[in-house]
FIDO-192730 format. One record per residue (C-alpha): residue in three letters; x, y, z; residue number from 1. Coordinates in nm, 2 decimals. Layout:
ALA,X,Y,Z,NUM
...
% end
This chain:
MET,-2.44,2.23,-1.09,1
GLN,-2.50,1.93,-1.31,2
THR,-2.64,1.60,-1.19,3
PHE,-2.30,1.42,-1.19,4
THR,-2.16,1.70,-0.98,5
TYR,-2.41,1.62,-0.71,6
ILE,-2.35,1.24,-0.75,7
PHE,-1.97,1.30,-0.71,8
LEU,-2.02,1.52,-0.40,9
ALA,-2.26,1.27,-0.25,10
PHE,-2.01,0.98,-0.29,11
LEU,-1.72,1.20,-0.17,12
LEU,-1.91,1.32,0.14,13
ALA,-2.03,0.96,0.22,14
SER,-1.68,0.81,0.19,15
THR,-1.53,1.10,0.40,16
VAL,-1.80,1.07,0.67,17
VAL,-1.76,0.69,0.69,18
GLN,-1.38,0.72,0.72,19
LEU,-1.41,0.98,0.99,20
TYR,-1.67,0.78,1.18,21
LEU,-1.46,0.46,1.17,22
SER,-1.15,0.65,1.27,23
LEU,-1.33,0.80,1.57,24
ARG,-1.46,0.45,1.66,25
GLN,-1.11,0.32,1.65,26
LYS,-0.99,0.61,1.87,27
GLN,-1.26,0.54,2.13,28
HIS,-1.22,0.16,2.13,29
VAL,-0.84,0.17,2.16,30
SER,-0.86,0.44,2.43,31
ALA,-1.12,0.24,2.63,32
HIS,-0.89,-0.07,2.63,33
ARG,-0.57,0.10,2.70,34
ALA,-0.56,0.04,3.08,35
ALA,-0.52,-0.34,3.06,36
VAL,-0.34,-0.60,2.85,37
PRO,-0.59,-0.83,2.68,38
THR,-0.61,-1.17,2.85,39
PRO,-0.46,-1.37,2.56,40
PHE,-0.15,-1.16,2.58,41
ALA,-0.11,-1.14,2.95,42
GLY,0.25,-1.23,3.05,43
LYS,0.37,-1.19,2.69,44
ILE,0.33,-0.82,2.65,45
SER,0.37,-0.58,2.93,46
LEU,0.13,-0.30,3.02,47
ALA,0.38,-0.04,2.91,48
GLU,0.42,-0.21,2.57,49
HIS,0.05,-0.24,2.53,50
GLN,0.00,0.13,2.62,51
LYS,0.27,0.23,2.38,52
ALA,0.09,0.05,2.10,53
ALA,-0.24,0.22,2.19,54
ASP,-0.08,0.56,2.20,55
TYR,0.10,0.50,1.87,56
THR,-0.23,0.39,1.71,57
LEU,-0.41,0.70,1.84,58
ALA,-0.13,0.93,1.71,59
LYS,-0.14,0.77,1.37,60
GLY,-0.52,0.79,1.37,61
GLY,-0.52,1.16,1.45,62
LEU,-0.27,1.23,1.17,63
GLY,-0.48,1.02,0.94,64
ARG,-0.79,1.23,1.00,65
ILE,-0.59,1.55,0.93,66
ASP,-0.46,1.39,0.61,67
LEU,-0.81,1.29,0.51,68
LEU,-0.95,1.64,0.55,69
ILE,-0.66,1.80,0.37,70
GLY,-0.70,1.55,0.08,71
LEU,-1.07,1.64,0.06,72
VAL,-0.99,2.01,0.03,73
ILE,-0.72,1.95,-0.23,74
LEU,-0.95,1.73,-0.44,75
LEU,-1.23,1.98,-0.44,76
ALA,-0.98,2.26,-0.53,77
TRP,-0.85,2.06,-0.83,78
THR,-1.19,1.98,-0.96,79
LEU,-1.48,2.21,-0.87,80
GLY,-1.25,2.48,-0.75,81
GLY,-1.10,2.52,-1.10,82
GLY,-0.74,2.40,-1.03,83
LEU,-0.73,2.16,-1.32,84
GLU,-0.88,2.41,-1.55,85
TRP,-0.61,2.66,-1.45,86
LEU,-0.33,2.41,-1.48,87
ASP,-0.45,2.29,-1.82,88
ALA,-0.47,2.65,-1.95,89
GLN,-0.11,2.72,-1.85,90
TRP,0.03,2.43,-2.05,91
ARG,-0.21,2.48,-2.34,92
SER,-0.08,2.83,-2.38,93
LEU,0.26,2.69,-2.49,94
GLY,0.10,2.56,-2.80,95
TRP,0.23,2.20,-2.77,96
ASN,0.04,1.91,-2.92,97
GLU,-0.20,1.71,-2.70,98
LEU,0.05,1.43,-2.61,99
TYR,0.31,1.67,-2.47,100
THR,0.06,1.89,-2.31,101
GLY,-0.11,1.60,-2.14,102
THR,0.22,1.46,-2.02,103
ALA,0.32,1.80,-1.88,104
VAL,-0.02,1.84,-1.70,105
MET,0.00,1.49,-1.54,106
LEU,0.37,1.54,-1.43,107
SER,0.30,1.88,-1.28,108
LEU,-0.01,1.75,-1.10,109
ILE,0.20,1.47,-0.95,110
LEU,0.48,1.72,-0.85,111
ILE,0.23,1.97,-0.69,112
GLY,0.07,1.68,-0.50,113
SER,0.41,1.57,-0.37,114
VAL,0.49,1.92,-0.26,115
LEU,0.16,1.95,-0.08,116
ASP,0.21,1.61,0.09,117
MET,0.56,1.70,0.21,118
PRO,0.47,1.87,0.54,119
LEU,0.27,1.57,0.66,120
SER,0.54,1.33,0.53,121
LEU,0.81,1.51,0.73,122
TYR,0.59,1.52,1.04,123
ARG,0.51,1.15,1.01,124
THR,0.87,1.06,0.98,125
PHE,1.06,1.30,1.20,126
VAL,0.80,1.38,1.47,127
LEU,0.54,1.09,1.50,128
GLU,0.78,0.80,1.42,129
GLU,1.06,0.97,1.62,130
ARG,0.84,1.01,1.92,131
PHE,0.77,0.64,1.95,132
GLY,1.13,0.54,1.87,133
PHE,1.08,0.40,1.53,134
ASN,1.24,0.65,1.30,135
LYS,1.61,0.58,1.21,136
MET,1.61,0.80,0.90,137
THR,1.84,1.10,0.88,138
ALA,1.76,1.42,0.69,139
ILE,2.03,1.32,0.44,140
THR,1.87,0.98,0.38,141
PHE,1.52,1.14,0.35,142
ILE,1.65,1.39,0.09,143
THR,1.85,1.12,-0.10,144
ASP,1.54,0.89,-0.12,145
LEU,1.33,1.19,-0.24,146
PHE,1.56,1.26,-0.53,147
LYS,1.61,0.90,-0.62,148
GLY,1.23,0.85,-0.62,149
ALA,1.18,1.16,-0.83,150
ALA,1.44,1.05,-1.08,151
LEU,1.29,0.70,-1.11,152
ALA,0.94,0.85,-1.15,153
LEU,1.06,1.06,-1.44,154
ILE,1.26,0.78,-1.61,155
ILE,0.98,0.52,-1.57,156
GLY,0.67,0.74,-1.55,157
ILE,0.72,0.97,-1.85,158
PRO,0.73,0.68,-2.11,159
VAL,0.44,0.50,-1.95,160
ILE,0.22,0.82,-1.94,161
MET,0.31,0.91,-2.30,162
LEU,0.23,0.55,-2.41,163
ILE,-0.11,0.54,-2.25,164
LEU,-0.20,0.89,-2.38,165
TRP,-0.08,0.80,-2.73,166
LEU,-0.29,0.48,-2.72,167
MET,-0.60,0.68,-2.60,168
THR,-0.58,0.91,-2.90,169
SER,-0.43,0.68,-3.18,170
ALA,-0.54,0.32,-3.12,171
GLY,-0.90,0.35,-3.22,172
SER,-1.21,0.23,-3.04,173
LEU,-1.02,-0.06,-2.87,174
TRP,-0.76,0.17,-2.72,175
TRP,-0.87,0.06,-2.37,176
LEU,-0.77,-0.30,-2.45,177
TYR,-0.43,-0.21,-2.58,178
ALA,-0.37,0.03,-2.30,179
TRP,-0.46,-0.23,-2.05,180
ALA,-0.23,-0.49,-2.21,181
ALA,0.05,-0.23,-2.22,182
LEU,0.00,-0.14,-1.85,183
THR,-0.02,-0.51,-1.75,184
ALA,0.30,-0.59,-1.93,185
PHE,0.47,-0.30,-1.77,186
SER,0.35,-0.40,-1.42,187
LEU,0.48,-0.75,-1.47,188
LEU,0.81,-0.62,-1.60,189
MET,0.84,-0.40,-1.29,190
THR,0.75,-0.69,-1.06,191
TRP,1.03,-0.89,-1.22,192
ALA,1.28,-0.60,-1.22,193
TYR,1.21,-0.45,-0.88,194
PRO,1.42,-0.69,-0.66,195
LYS,1.73,-0.68,-0.89,196
PHE,1.74,-0.33,-1.02,197
ILE,1.52,-0.09,-0.82,198
ALA,1.52,-0.20,-0.46,199
PRO,1.90,-0.20,-0.44,200
LEU,1.90,0.17,-0.52,201
PHE,1.74,0.23,-0.18,202
ASN,1.85,-0.05,0.04,203
LYS,2.14,-0.30,0.08,204
PHE,2.05,-0.67,0.04,205
SER,2.28,-0.93,0.17,206
PRO,2.25,-1.31,0.13,207
LEU,2.16,-1.48,0.46,208
GLU,2.47,-1.60,0.62,209
ASP,2.53,-1.97,0.71,210
GLY,2.41,-2.08,1.05,211
GLU,2.10,-2.22,1.23,212
VAL,1.86,-1.98,1.06,213
ALA,1.99,-2.06,0.72,214
GLU,1.98,-2.43,0.78,215
ARG,1.62,-2.41,0.90,216
LEU,1.51,-2.19,0.61,217
ASN,1.68,-2.40,0.34,218
ALA,1.53,-2.72,0.48,219
LEU,1.18,-2.55,0.48,220
LEU,1.23,-2.43,0.12,221
THR,1.34,-2.78,0.01,222
ARG,1.05,-2.97,0.17,223
THR,0.80,-2.72,0.03,224
GLY,0.95,-2.73,-0.32,225
PHE,1.01,-2.35,-0.34,226
ASN,1.27,-2.22,-0.58,227
SER,1.40,-1.87,-0.55,228
LYS,1.71,-1.65,-0.60,229
GLY,1.77,-1.69,-0.23,230
VAL,1.70,-1.54,0.11,231
PHE,1.82,-1.19,0.16,232
ILE,1.86,-0.96,0.46,233
MET,1.76,-0.59,0.40,234
ASP,1.91,-0.31,0.60,235
GLY,1.57,-0.18,0.71,236
SER,1.72,-0.04,1.03,237
ARG,1.86,0.25,0.83,238
ARG,1.52,0.40,0.81,239
SER,1.29,0.24,1.07,240
ALA,1.28,0.01,1.37,241
HIS,0.98,-0.17,1.23,242
GLY,1.03,-0.53,1.12,243
ASN,0.89,-0.72,0.83,244
ALA,0.94,-1.00,0.58,245
TYR,0.81,-1.03,0.22,246
PHE,0.83,-1.20,-0.12,247
THR,0.93,-1.00,-0.42,248
GLY,0.97,-1.07,-0.79,249
PHE,0.83,-1.37,-0.98,250
GLY,0.95,-1.65,-1.20,251
LYS,1.32,-1.72,-1.16,252
ASN,1.37,-1.38,-1.01,253
LYS,1.18,-1.45,-0.69,254
ARG,1.35,-1.34,-0.36,255
ILE,1.27,-1.38,0.00,256
VAL,1.35,-1.07,0.21,257
PHE,1.38,-1.03,0.58,258
PHE,1.43,-0.69,0.75,259
ASP,1.74,-0.70,0.97,260
THR,1.52,-0.55,1.25,261
LEU,1.30,-0.86,1.24,262
LEU,1.59,-1.11,1.27,263
LYS,1.72,-0.93,1.58,264
HIS,1.40,-1.01,1.78,265
LEU,1.31,-1.36,1.66,266
THR,1.46,-1.70,1.73,267
PRO,1.56,-1.93,1.44,268
ALA,1.24,-2.14,1.49,269
GLN,1.03,-1.82,1.48,270
VAL,1.20,-1.70,1.17,271
GLU,1.12,-2.04,1.01,272
ALA,0.76,-2.00,1.11,273
VAL,0.74,-1.65,0.96,274
LEU,0.89,-1.78,0.63,275
ALA,0.64,-2.07,0.63,276
HIS,0.36,-1.82,0.65,277
GLU,0.50,-1.63,0.36,278
LEU,0.54,-1.95,0.16,279
GLY,0.18,-2.02,0.24,280
HIS,0.08,-1.72,0.03,281
PHE,0.28,-1.85,-0.26,282
LYS,0.16,-2.21,-0.23,283
ARG,-0.20,-2.11,-0.19,284
LYS,-0.16,-1.90,-0.51,285
HIS,-0.26,-1.58,-0.32,286
ILE,0.00,-1.38,-0.52,287
VAL,-0.13,-1.50,-0.85,288
LYS,-0.49,-1.44,-0.75,289
GLY,-0.40,-1.09,-0.63,290
MET,-0.23,-1.01,-0.96,291
ALA,-0.53,-1.15,-1.16,292
LEU,-0.77,-0.94,-0.96,293
SER,-0.56,-0.63,-1.00,294
MET,-0.56,-0.69,-1.38,295
LEU,-0.93,-0.74,-1.39,296
MET,-0.99,-0.42,-1.19,297
THR,-0.76,-0.22,-1.42,298
LEU,-0.94,-0.35,-1.72,299
SER,-1.27,-0.26,-1.58,300
GLY,-1.13,0.09,-1.50,301
PHE,-1.02,0.14,-1.86,302
ILE,-1.36,0.02,-1.99,303
VAL,-1.54,0.28,-1.77,304
LEU,-1.29,0.55,-1.87,305
ALA,-1.34,0.47,-2.24,306
TRP,-1.71,0.55,-2.20,307
LEU,-1.66,0.85,-1.97,308
MET,-1.41,1.03,-2.20,309
THR,-1.68,1.06,-2.46,310
GLN,-1.93,1.22,-2.23,311
ALA,-1.91,1.61,-2.22,312
TRP,-2.08,1.62,-1.88,313
PHE,-1.80,1.42,-1.72,314
TYR,-1.56,1.72,-1.78,315
THR,-1.79,2.01,-1.71,316
ALA,-1.94,1.85,-1.40,317
LEU,-1.59,1.83,-1.25,318
GLY,-1.48,2.18,-1.34,319
VAL,-1.31,2.13,-1.68,320
SER,-1.45,2.32,-1.98,321
GLN,-1.23,2.17,-2.25,322
PRO,-1.25,1.79,-2.30,323
SER,-0.93,1.60,-2.38,324
THR,-0.80,1.25,-2.35,325
TYR,-0.55,1.34,-2.09,326
MET,-0.80,1.54,-1.88,327
ALA,-1.03,1.24,-1.89,328
LEU,-0.75,1.02,-1.75,329
VAL,-0.66,1.28,-1.48,330
LEU,-1.03,1.33,-1.37,331
PHE,-1.08,0.95,-1.36,332
MET,-0.78,0.90,-1.14,333
LEU,-0.88,1.18,-0.91,334
VAL,-1.24,1.10,-0.85,335
SER,-1.26,0.72,-0.89,336
PRO,-1.15,0.66,-0.52,337
ALA,-1.47,0.83,-0.40,338
PHE,-1.68,0.58,-0.60,339
THR,-1.47,0.27,-0.53,340
PHE,-1.41,0.33,-0.16,341
PHE,-1.69,0.10,-0.05,342
ILE,-1.52,-0.20,-0.22,343
GLY,-1.25,-0.17,0.05,344
PRO,-1.42,-0.40,0.31,345
ILE,-1.45,-0.68,0.05,346
MET,-1.09,-0.65,-0.04,347
ALA,-0.99,-0.64,0.33,348
TRP,-1.20,-0.95,0.40,349
TRP,-1.04,-1.13,0.11,350
SER,-0.69,-1.04,0.23,351
ARG,-0.77,-1.16,0.59,352
LYS,-0.90,-1.49,0.44,353
HIS,-0.56,-1.53,0.27,354
GLU,-0.38,-1.46,0.60,355
PHE,-0.57,-1.74,0.77,356
GLU,-0.49,-1.98,0.49,357
ALA,-0.12,-1.88,0.50,358
ASP,-0.12,-1.94,0.88,359
GLU,-0.27,-2.28,0.83,360
PHE,0.00,-2.37,0.58,361
ALA,0.27,-2.24,0.83,362
ALA,0.11,-2.46,1.10,363
GLN,0.14,-2.77,0.88,364
GLN,0.50,-2.70,0.76,365
SER,0.65,-2.54,1.07,366
SER,0.49,-2.48,1.42,367
SER,0.18,-2.30,1.53,368
ALA,0.34,-2.22,1.87,369
GLU,0.65,-2.07,1.71,370
LEU,0.44,-1.86,1.47,371
ILE,0.23,-1.74,1.76,372
ALA,0.55,-1.64,1.95,373
ALA,0.68,-1.47,1.64,374
LEU,0.36,-1.27,1.59,375
VAL,0.35,-1.16,1.95,376
GLY,0.71,-1.05,1.91,377
LEU,0.62,-0.85,1.60,378
TYR,0.31,-0.70,1.76,379
LYS,0.54,-0.59,2.04,380
GLU,0.82,-0.45,1.83,381
ASN,0.60,-0.28,1.58,382
ALA,0.36,-0.14,1.85,383
SER,0.06,-0.29,1.68,384
THR,-0.26,-0.24,1.87,385
LEU,-0.40,-0.56,2.02,386
THR,-0.75,-0.40,2.06,387
PRO,-0.87,-0.25,1.73,388
ASP,-1.23,-0.15,1.69,389
PRO,-1.41,-0.45,1.52,390
TRP,-1.58,-0.23,1.26,391
TYR,-1.27,-0.04,1.18,392
SER,-1.07,-0.36,1.15,393
ALA,-1.34,-0.52,0.93,394
PHE,-1.33,-0.22,0.70,395
TYR,-0.96,-0.16,0.67,396
ASP,-0.74,-0.43,0.81,397
SER,-0.56,-0.67,0.56,398
HIS,-0.46,-0.89,0.86,399
PRO,-0.69,-1.04,1.12,400
PRO,-0.70,-0.87,1.46,401
ALA,-0.43,-1.01,1.69,402
ALA,-0.65,-1.20,1.93,403
ILE,-0.85,-1.36,1.65,404
ARG,-0.54,-1.46,1.46,405
ILE,-0.38,-1.61,1.77,406
ALA,-0.69,-1.80,1.85,407
HIS,-0.71,-1.94,1.50,408
LEU,-0.35,-2.06,1.52,409
GLN,-0.41,-2.22,1.85,410
GLN,-0.68,-2.43,1.69,411
GLN,-0.41,-2.56,1.45,412
MET,-0.20,-2.70,1.73,413
% end
């Protein structure tokens, strides 16, 4: 084995061990606190609801550990096991040029990955989610979504893949800059187009009807100076009992979306507080900052890839004997998570900081008490654990733990 092979295996093993360790800590911590509702939530969440959340968390964690180990085996099979070498040889045997061969390799890799992921996806939806009363998806809806997603992936993915591969081979030494610019432009286009053209292919979006909720939300939007295409209700209950709310799009195509499941469980004042929190992300420029960081990380990735693709050891150390631009891209996409895994806690901390800032904005524009009530309702309806392991939460969670978040909001009252 070459030096880089050992480096890759070391990072892969380290990231896997850390993930397993944190997952087992989460399992132990949640199990140890299953018997009693935490004091801040006493009287608000019943013991049965708390235990359901604990059991749901434990079930998801167990499935996550299986998924992690399967992913490890598949990654090693593709790289050091010779899977990519075999796949590349099959397509090269057709005698196509590098652009078409590379596109075929990448599409077939994605297809095979989707097929391998299917058993766990089916189990997650129709067994785990069903067991806890969250799944509302029928087999017909699952299959329909699958084909719609595949069609979109082909329609959108093929031109993007071909453009990036063409730039890598034809745009000279600065191809990485042109590829980054092209991918950034595409991402912005998709962000703009998603709410109007793509999301409606999977869900129905209806304008919020007139009433107390609409009056409260429109008043909030007016006093915060937020302009959008409107507030829409999404039929999330067709697939899941989980509730959520989010912003989508940008510029004049911004939309505010509430799951119908969320509106069923919250009062008008609580819905207003939830929207105020989402507006806080916009007003504190979290969305813009997130996009800027994503662009910077993508640019950094392309710069690293531009160097790696010229290094023969990068291919041979990962089980590929014949260097090519497309194989450099494939290998980079497959192995980079092992090297960037430990950036995760920084990103999670940054996200939690933004959540606190959005909560503070909501407290100023609406009501801390109503947002607390809304969050408690969401924790209850989504079976979110109230007692995550502190290390696990610090490493992974994009939102602060329930007790810490509630305490922070109480300070705003």
